[in-house]
N, C-alpha and C positions, 0 to 999 in steps of 0.2 A: 854402488851408485857413483856415477861420474860427477865431476864438479859442474858440468853443464846441466846435468839432470837436477842436481841440488839447486843450482841457480834458478832454473825454470820453476821448480817446485816452490821456491821461496817467493818468486815474483807472483806466481799463481795464487799463493796464500794471501799475499798482500793485496792483490787486485780484487779478490773475492771476499776479503775479511768482513766487509759491511754489507755486501750484496746477498750472500747466501746462494748465489747462482753464478753462471758464467755466460752471460749474454754478450751482445755486441759491445756495450759500454765497457764491460770488464775486459774484453779482448783488447780494446783500445788502451785501457788503463795498463794492462800487463805490457803491451807494446811500448807505451810511453815510459814505463819504469825500466824496461830493458834498454831502450835507446839512451836514456839518461845515465844509466849505470855502466853500460858497456860500449856505447857508440852504435851508430846505425849498421855498419857492416857486420859487427859481431852479433848485434840484435837480430839481424836477418837469420843467421844460422841458429842462434839460441831459440828464437820463437818458432821458426820453422821446424826444427828438430823436436821441440817440446810439443807442438800441436800434432805433429806426425805420430809421435810416441803415444800421446793421449788418445788419439783416434784409434790407433792400433789396440791399445789397452782396453778401450771401450767396445772392441769388437767391430769397429766401423772404419777400417783403414781407408776405405774409398772416400771418406769425407775429407781427407787431407787434400789440399789444393795448393800446389807449389807457387803458382803465379799470384793467387789471392793472398797467400801468406806474405810473400815478399813485397807485394805492392802495398799492403797495409803498413808494413814496417817502414818502407821507404817514405810513404806519405806522412806517417806520424813523425818519423825522423826529420823530414824536411820542416815541418811546422814546429817541432820542438826546438830546432836550431834557430828559428826565426825570433822567438820571444824568450826562450829560456825560463819559462815559469817553473817555480819550485813546488807548485801545488797542482795536482791533476784537475781539480775542479776549476781552477783558474784557466788552465790549459784548455779544457773542454769548452769553457765559456768563450774563449777567444777563437776557437776553431770548431764551431758547432757542426760544420759539414762532416767532420770526422765521425760524428755520432750517427750519421745516416748510413745504414748498411748498404745502400744502393750507390754510394759514392763512386765505386769503381766503374759504374755504367757511364760515367762522364768520360772515361778514358778507354774503355773496352767495349766492343760489341758483345752482346750476350753469347752469340755463337762462338766467338773466340774463347771466352772464358769456359764455355761448356766443352770445348774440344780436349782431346786426350793430351795434346802437346802442352797446353796450359796447366792441366792438372798435374802432369808429371815433371815439368820443368818451367823455367822462366820464359815468358813471352812478353815482348814489348807491347805497350799500348797501341791500339790500332784505330782509335777514334780521335784522340787528342793527346798531345804529349803531357807528361807530368809537369808540374809548375817549375821545376828546376831545369828542364831540358835545354833552355836557352843559355843557362849560366854554368853548366857543368859543375855542380857543387862538389864533385869528387876530386877535382884538381886541388893540389896542395897550394898554399899561398905562394910558395916559391915558384911553382910552375906558372901561376897566373902572372907573376911579375915579369916573366920573359916573353 
């Protein structure tokens, strides 16, 4: 077992410890844990790989969706950086839209998300930009100073 697999499994166990299931709220919780512990860029890979592996193990590899996985990590990461809550319940209370499974429909047309390109790889939003699009949060503080 790789470190990445062990990290994902530990996050999964923590996110589902009190729920007994893995619904949307637990997906968001797992993503929030990953973002807080590893940062958004590493969380994209960790969560995406973990969900892909879990779907394959469950005999349903077609359920993995690359754009949906990354978009959720990016959204959770953006909001986690805004307030820095140390408690998931507080985080969810400040960002209730993240608990709506349909949130991505604010950014993507259904046909875009249903397409093979979005399932296999990253596709940019085609309805509205993500909240950070105007401020390029990926720039380093040094780059923004110039």
